[in-house]
N, C-alpha and C positions, 0 to 999 in steps of 0.2 A: 735581654741583650744577647744571651747565648743562642737563642733561636734565630735572631737576626744574623749572627755570625755564621750559624750553620747554613742559612739560606745564601749568604754571601759566598761561602765555600762551594755550595752546590752550583750557583750561577757561574762562578769562575771555572769550575770543572766543565760545566755544560758548554760554556763559550770556548774553552780550550779544545774540546772535542768537536764542536760544530761551528767553529769560527767562520768557515767559508760560507755556510748557509746563512748565518746570522748577519754577516757583513752584507751579503747580497740582499737580504730582506730589508735591512736598514737603508741600503742604497735605493731600493725600490720605493720604500715609504717616503724617503726624503725627496726623491724625484717626483713622485706623484703629487705630494703636497706642494712642491715648488711650482710645478706646471699648472696645478689647479688654481693656486693663488694668483699666478700671473694672468691666467685666463679670466679669472673672476674680477681682478682689479683693473685690467686694461680691456681685454675682450673686444678689440676693434675689428679683428678678423674673425668672422663668425665660423668659418670652416675650421680654424685651428682651435676654437674654444669648446668643441664638443668633448664629452667625457671619453669617447672612444679614442680620440687623438691623444688626450691626456694619459690614458692608461697605456696606449701603444708606445708613446715616448718613454714612459717610466719603465716598461718591460724591456725595451731595446737598450736603454741606458744601464739597466741592471746587469747586463752581461758585458759591459764595457768598463774601462777604468773610470774612476770618479771624475776625472777632469772632463770627460765627455758629457757628463750630466750638466756641468757648468756651461759647456759650449752649447748644448742643446737649449738650455734656459736662455742664454744670450740670443741664440737664433730665433727662439720663440718671441722674445721681446721685440727684436728687430722686425719680425713678420707683422706684429701688431702695429708697430710704429710706421711701417711702410704704408699701411692703410691710412694713417693720419697725415704724414708729410714725408716727402723724400728728403728734404733738408734735415729734419729731426732724425730721421733714420741714419743719415750720413754722420751726423755728429755723434749719435749714440754708438754707431759702429766704430768710430775712431776711438771713443773712450774704452770700449770693450777690447779693441786691439791693443791699446796701450796696457791695459790690465794684464792681458794674457802674455804679452811679450816681456814686460818688465817684472812680472812676478810668477804667474802660473807656469811659465815654461821652466822655471828653476825649481819650483816646489809644487809639482802637480798634485801630490797627495793632499795638500792643504787648500786646493781649489774649492773644496766643498764649503769652506768658510764663506766664500762669496755667495753661496746659496743660503747658508744658514742665517746670515745676518738679515737679508731682506725678509726671509720667512719669520724670523723672530720679531722683526718690526711689525709685520702684518698680524702676528699673534699677540701683539702688545706686550711682549717680554724681551725687548732688545738688550736689556742690561745683563741678561744671563750670559751672553756671548763673551764680553770682555773678561768677566770674572772667571768663567770656565776656562777660557784660553790662557789666562794668566796663571791658573792653577796647574794645568796639565801640559801646557806648551811653553813656548819661548816668547819674548817680547816682539820677535819678528812678525808674529801674527797680528800685530797692530796694523800692518799694511793691508792685508785682505779685509780686515774689519772696516777700515776706512773706505776701501773700494766697495764693499758690500753696502755701506751706508750711502754712498753716492748712488749706487744702483737703486736702492729703495727710494731715494728722493727723486730720481728720474721717473720711476713708476708713479710715485705720488703726484709729481707735477703733471704727468700726462693724464692721470685719472681726474684731477681736479681742474685742469686748465686746457682740456682738449678743444673745447669750443673756441677759446681765445687764441690758441695756436693756429687752428684752422682758419680763423677770421683775419689773421695777420696778412699784410700785403706782401705777396711774393715769397719766394723761398728764403731770401735774405732776412726778411722780416720774421718769418717763422723761426729761423735758426737763432737770430738774436734774442727773440722772446724766450725761446726754450733755454738757451744758455743763461740768460738773466734769471729766469725763474729757478733754475737748478743751482747754479754756482754763486748766485748772490743771495741765496737763502741762508740767513744767519743761524737758523735752527740747525741746519746741516753741519756747519762748521763748529758750533758749540758742542753738538753731540759727538762729533768726531774727536774734538780735543778731550772731552770727558772720557771717551773710550780709550784713547791713547794713554792718558794719565792713569786710568784704572788698570789697564793691562800691565804697565810697568810697576805700579805700586803693589798689585797683587802678586806679581812674579817675585819681586825682591822680598816682600814680607813673608811669603810662605816658605822661603828658603832660609830664613833666619833660624837660629838655634834656640829660640825662646820656646817655652811650653805653649801648646795650642797655637802654633804659628799659622796653621791653615785657617782656623776660625778667625784669628785676628785679621788675616789677609782678606777673607771674604767680607767681614764687617767693614773693613777699611775701604774695599772696593765699592761697596754699596753707598757708603757715606760720600766718597769722592764723586760718584755719579750724581748724587742728589745735590751736593754743594756746588759743583761746577755748573750744572745746568740751571740751578736757581740763581747763581750769580750772573750767568749769561742772560737769563730771563729778565733780571732786574736791570742789567746794564744796557741791553739792547732792546728792551721793551718788547719781549717775545711772550706771547701768551701760551704757556705750557700748562698742561693738565697735571696739577700736583698730585691728585689722587692716582692717576695712571703712573706717574713717576714713582710714587712710594710703593704701590702694589707691585710694579715691575721689579723694583729692587728687592722687595721682600721675596718674590719668586726667585730672584737671582741668589739670594742668601740660602734659600732652601736647596736649590740645585747645587750650590757650592758645598753645603754640608753633606749632601748625598755623595758627591764626588770624593769628599774627604773620607767618608765611611768605606767606599769601595777601593780607594787608591792609597790612603795614608792612615790606616787604623793602627794607632800606637797606644801604649799604656804608659802615661807619664808618671804614674805612681811608682813604677819600678825603674825610674831613670838612674843611671850610674854615671859618675864622673871619674874618669881615669886620668892619671898623670904618669908619664914616663919620659925618658930622655935617651939620647944617643950621644955620639961624640960631637955633634954639631947643633942639635936642637933640643928644646924641651917641648913635649907634646901634652896638650890638655884636650881630652876627648870626652864628649858627652854622648853616651850610648842610651838610646830610648828603644826598648824592645817593642816589637810588633805584637798586636793582639792576636793570639791564636787560641784555638780550642782543640782539646783532645778529641780524637775520633771516638764516637760512641761505641762502647763495648757491647758486643753481641753475644748473648748467652744462648747456647744451643742445648736444648734439653732433648735427650734421647728417650723416646717412649719405649721402644723395644731394642734394648741393647743386645749387641751380638755377642754370644758366648764363645769361648775359645774351643778349639778342636777337641781337647782332652775331655772337657765336660760333655760335649756332644757324644763322644765315643762311650763314656761311662753310662750315660743315659740310654743310649741305644742298646748296650749290652744288658743292662738291667731290664729293659723292656722285652727283649727277645729271650732271655734266659727263663726256663720253666721254673715254676714255684716248687718248693720242697714237697708239698703234698702231692702235686702232680707227678713228681719224680717217683715217690713211693708207690703211687697207684700204678704207674707204668711198670715198676719192678715186679709187683705182685702179679699182675696180669700176664706179663710175658717175660718170665725170668730166663727162659731158655734163649731168648734173643739177645740178652745183655751179655756181652763179652768184653773182656779186657783186651783192647787192641791199641797198640801204640799208634800214636798219631803219625801218619806218614808226612815226611818232610817234603815239601814241594821244592822243585828246582827253581832257583832264582831266575827271574826273567827281567828283561829291561822294560820297565813300565813307566808310565808317567805318574805324576803325583796322585791322581784320582784313583788309578788302579792299585797303587801301593796302599792307599788308605783303605780301600775295600777289602784287599787281601788281608791286611792286619786285623780288620774287624772280624772277618770270617774265622781266622785262626784263633782269635781271642774267644769267640763264641764256642768253637769246638772244644777248646781246652776247658772252658768253664763248665760246659755240659758234661764232659768226661769226668771232671773232678767231682761234680755233684753226684753222678751215678756211682762212682767208686766209693764215695763216702757213704752212700746209702747201703751199698753191699757190705761194707765193713760193719756198719751199725747192725745190720741184720744178722 
């Protein structure tokens, strides 16, 4: 557990230092996956379905605000639908305009949810989105989740019923068939209702003061998704894949627990309950500390420790001073050259620290040598 917490701290520090580049990389990946899935699921306009166009759109949107990625995805869908039918394109354009006017204009930063929901549907994990949004956002995100669900079922309808739409009589027939296939789809509205209930339930449960509120909220959101969709399946005779439903909610639970680890890591074993009052109120407070780890202590071992200046001076003096036997030998060989001369005092000069240190060493050496010689003469 401690190693995971250390990795969490490292990732948070890395994101804090490189948040600009990380956000742009995520925006590029999301844009590329979105454009690729649109082209692979519709793909009616061959010129817009090439990998070069997909990568170019993702690179351009990477340097623009996130709302432009949603606009580019809508434009790409309309380009494919234009190849299918002008009437279907007009209806889809009206739906996109309503979405952007009534929601994205006021909350442009959350426009990416419109992209994430269809992508999650195409990846078979749509139940991750309402649980994640309920944990880290507000219930208002239910609106773009519903819009994203509608966009996915529009793409799903065009993918599975393109031949029927093309074979309808006239533009009015194509429009009526497209609207009927999309907005009379019972599975669409059951899924939208399940997602709305899930977002509100997860949001209010994870804000409760009970222990393990986030885990309870994640589990409750997955159960709500399964129960509502199963009830709708039985009531309206819709054939839903139960295996896909269960596996998708299991993935949603895993993602929810990962979000809890990174956003809401607390230690319930050290919970404290506080009570105090003032002139008007009594206060009952529950304090749950966050999980934190102490920074690892670094032990620095010095192999060659630096000795102080006094030890260096003493060692240098002992090294340069002549031994006693050498001094005696010099006295015997040249006694006439040994004289007692007072050490001349040098005039003080304004020197820097290095020159003063060298001068002190020199004076010390001369004094030691003179003392040794004088002692030898006295002994003789």
